[in-house]
C-alpha positions in Angstrom: 22.5 25.7 -56.8 24.7 28.4 -55.3 22.2 30.3 -53.1 23.5 33.6 -51.7 20.3 34.5 -49.8 18.2 31.9 -48.0 15.2 33.1 -45.9 13.0 30.7 -44.0 9.8 31.7 -42.1 11.1 35.2 -41.5 8.8 37.5 -39.4 8.9 41.0 -38.0 6.0 42.4 -36.1 5.1 46.0 -35.4 2.0 47.5 -33.8 0.3 48.1 -37.2 2.3 46.0 -39.5 3.6 42.4 -39.8 6.2 41.3 -42.3 6.1 37.6 -43.1 6.3 34.7 -42.8 8.6 35.0 -45.7 10.5 32.3 -47.6 12.9 33.3 -50.3 16.0 32.0 -52.0 18.3 34.0 -54.4 21.0 32.5 -56.5 24.4 34.0 -57.2 24.7 35.9 -60.4 21.1 37.2 -60.4 19.5 40.6 -59.9 16.2 40.5 -58.0 13.9 43.5 -57.8 11.8 44.0 -54.7 8.7 45.7 -55.9 5.6 46.8 -54.0 3.8 49.9 -52.8 5.0 52.1 -50.0 4.7 50.3 -46.7 4.7 46.8 -48.2 7.8 45.7 -46.3 10.7 46.2 -48.8 13.0 48.3 -46.6 12.2 46.2 -43.5 13.3 43.0 -45.3 16.6 44.5 -46.4 17.2 45.9 -42.9 16.6 42.4 -41.5 19.1 40.9 -43.9 21.9 43.3 -42.8 20.9 43.1 -39.1 19.8 46.7 -38.8 16.6 45.2 -37.3 16.1 41.9 -35.5 13.5 39.4 -36.6 10.9 38.0 -34.3 11.0 34.6 -35.9 12.7 32.8 -38.8 16.2 32.2 -40.1 18.5 34.0 -42.6 21.5 32.6 -44.2 23.8 34.7 -46.5 26.6 32.8 -48.4 25.5 29.7 -46.5 26.4 31.4 -43.2 24.1 32.4 -40.3 24.6 36.1 -39.9 24.1 35.9 -36.1 26.9 33.4 -35.8 29.3 34.8 -38.4 28.4 38.5 -38.7 31.8 39.9 -39.6 32.4 37.3 -42.3 29.0 37.9 -43.8 29.0 41.7 -43.7 32.4 41.9 -45.3 30.8 40.5 -48.4 27.8 42.9 -48.4 27.4 46.4 -49.8 24.3 48.2 -48.5 22.5 51.4 -49.5 19.6 52.7 -47.5 17.9 53.7 -44.3 20.2 56.6 -43.4 23.1 54.2 -42.4 25.6 57.1 -42.0 23.4 59.8 -40.4 25.1 59.2 -37.1 28.4 60.4 -38.7 27.0 63.6 -40.1 29.9 65.7 -38.9 32.4 63.7 -40.9 33.6 64.9 -44.3 33.1 62.5 -47.2 36.7 61.5 -47.1 36.6 61.2 -43.3 33.6 58.9 -43.6 35.4 56.8 -46.2 38.3 56.4 -43.8 36.0 55.2 -41.1 34.1 52.8 -43.4 37.4 51.6 -45.0 38.5 50.2 -41.6 35.5 47.9 -41.5 36.5 46.0 -44.7 39.7 44.1 -45.4 39.0 44.4 -49.1 38.6 48.2 -49.2 39.9 49.6 -52.5 41.0 53.2 -52.0 41.8 53.8 -55.7 38.4 52.5 -56.7 36.8 54.7 -54.1 38.6 57.8 -55.5 37.6 56.9 -59.1 33.9 56.6 -58.1 34.0 59.9 -56.1 35.2 61.7 -59.2 32.8 59.8 -61.5 29.9 61.0 -59.4 31.2 64.5 -59.0 31.2 64.4 -55.1 33.0 67.0 -53.1 35.3 64.9 -50.9 35.8 67.8 -48.4 32.1 68.5 -47.8 30.6 67.4 -44.5 28.1 64.6 -44.9 25.5 66.7 -43.0 25.7 69.5 -45.6 25.1 67.1 -48.6 21.8 67.0 -50.4 19.7 63.9 -50.3 20.7 62.9 -53.7 24.4 63.4 -52.9 24.1 61.3 -49.8 22.6 58.5 -51.9 25.6 58.8 -54.2 28.0 58.6 -51.3 26.2 55.6 -49.9 26.5 53.9 -53.3 30.2 54.7 -53.6 30.9 53.3 -50.1 28.9 50.2 -50.8 30.9 49.5 -54.0 34.4 50.5 -52.8 35.1 47.2 -50.9 34.1 45.0 -53.9 31.1 43.2 -52.2 29.7 39.9 -53.5 26.1 40.9 -52.6 24.5 44.4 -52.9 21.4 45.2 -50.9 20.0 48.4 -52.4 17.1 50.3 -51.0 16.0 52.9 -53.6 19.6 53.6 -54.6 18.8 56.3 -57.1 16.0 58.1 -55.2 16.6 61.9 -55.4 19.7 61.4 -57.6 20.2 63.4 -60.7 19.5 61.7 -64.1 23.1 61.6 -65.2 24.2 59.9 -62.0 21.3 57.5 -62.2 22.4 56.3 -65.6 26.0 56.0 -64.3 24.8 53.9 -61.4 22.9 51.6 -63.8 26.1 51.3 -65.8 28.2 50.5 -62.8 25.7 47.9 -61.6 25.7 46.3 -65.0 29.5 46.1 -64.9 29.3 44.7 -61.4 27.0 41.9 -62.6 29.5 40.9 -65.4 31.0 38.6 -62.8 28.5 35.7 -62.3 29.4 35.5 -58.6 27.9 38.9 -57.9 24.3 39.3 -56.7 21.9 42.2 -56.2 18.7 42.5 -54.2 17.2 45.9 -54.9 14.0 47.7 -53.7 13.1 50.2 -56.3 10.2 52.2 -57.9 12.2 53.0 -61.0 11.0 51.0 -64.0 14.2 51.7 -65.9 16.2 50.0 -63.2 14.0 46.9 -63.4 14.1 46.8 -67.2 17.8 47.3 -67.6 19.2 45.3 -64.6 16.8 42.8 -63.1 16.4 39.1 -63.8 13.6 38.4 -61.3 10.9 40.3 -59.6 9.7 39.6 -56.1 6.4 41.3 -55.5 5.6 42.3 -51.9 2.1 43.3 -50.7 1.1 43.9 -47.0 4.2 42.2 -45.7 3.8 39.1 -47.8 5.5 37.8 -51.0 2.6 38.0 -53.5 4.6 36.4 -56.3 8.1 35.9 -57.7 8.7 35.5 -61.4 11.3 35.9 -64.1 11.0 39.4 -65.7 11.5 38.5 -69.3 9.3 35.4 -69.2 6.4 37.2 -67.5 6.5 40.0 -70.1 6.2 37.5 -72.9 3.1 35.9 -71.2 1.1 39.0 -70.3 -0.7 40.8 -73.1 -3.9 42.6 -74.1 -5.5 40.9 -77.1 -8.1 42.3 -79.4 -10.5 39.8 -80.9 -13.2 39.6 -83.6 -15.5 38.2 -81.0 -15.3 36.5 -77.6 -15.9 32.7 -77.3 -18.0 31.6 -74.4 -15.2 29.4 -72.9 -13.0 32.4 -72.3 -15.5 34.2 -70.1 -14.7 32.1 -67.1 -11.1 31.1 -68.0 -8.6 31.6 -65.2 -6.0 32.7 -67.8 -8.2 35.7 -68.7 -7.8 38.5 -66.2 -10.0 41.2 -67.8 -12.7 41.3 -70.5 -13.8 44.5 -72.3 -16.2 45.2 -75.1 -16.4 47.7 -78.0 -14.0 46.6 -79.2 -13.7 43.1 -77.8 -10.5 42.6 -75.9 -9.0 40.5 -73.1 -6.0 40.6 -70.8 -4.3 37.3 -70.4 -1.3 35.9 -68.6 -0.9 33.0 -71.0 -0.6 34.6 -74.4 0.8 31.8 -76.4 -1.7 29.2 -75.3 -4.6 31.6 -75.8 -3.4 32.6 -79.3 -3.1 28.9 -80.3 -6.6 28.1 -79.1 -8.2 31.1 -80.8 -6.5 30.2 -84.1 -7.8 26.7 -83.8 -11.3 28.1 -83.4 -10.8 30.5 -86.4 -11.3 33.5 -84.2 -9.5 36.5 -85.6 -6.9 38.3 -83.4 -6.8 41.8 -84.7 -4.1 43.2 -82.4 -1.8 42.1 -79.5 0.0 44.5 -77.1 2.4 43.3 -74.4 1.8 44.8 -71.0 4.2 47.0 -69.2 5.6 45.7 -65.9 3.6 48.2 -63.8 0.4 47.0 -65.5 1.3 43.3 -64.8 2.0 44.1 -61.2 -1.4 45.8 -60.8 -3.2 42.8 -62.1 -1.3 40.4 -59.8 -1.8 42.6 -56.7 -5.5 42.8 -57.4 -5.9 39.0 -57.5 
């Protein structure tokens, strides 16, 4: 396995919040969505990976390297969007900021930068301080992409961004992932981003990884099923997450197995509806 991100026993403690211990491995060529409510630890985790914050315990390896020992080599391969990374350079114009950032990366592609600036309709001469929140996000995205990173760490990349630019971002990220050596770890609340881009979902709650699963596989398993009547053995079945009456229906995370068993018992299934991702997450978080 070609693991791009390896996290072991990672912890970060604050007065009223603790992240971890976290263990997580992400393979090259995959897109992983970090999902969870506000304050669940998504941004903190991304900031720990890029060394914007220091962990209290645990180890992080990116591309098989310890970022504390090989920081320059690691960061050269990472594009990051989030946490107001460029606010300290507010007085720079967009082009001035790009010149500064370009010096950090040996693989900076000026032509690609200029293409993206035009694609996202960004005024290159405007000072970063005067840009709207959405425009700042677009600038961060362009700067993250312009040096051809191998790993993208994205913290709400389309927040406050106009709809047309959101779609263009998703298109550019899809193109980025055409190379199976590229990887994305993305914190998002946008269901469209998860549906269009992501292979896996890592669900965070209260600073802990609640679950990690393959997006397409979990959507095949979770469903609401309407029945002619409810057999007794399903009332306490761990695969049944909810039971309702009038009409009789269940929510299950093992649809194929449940369907097979019900048919064997000659219990009529009148309707099946796959759950949306946000519904699945709600059930998992409540468990």
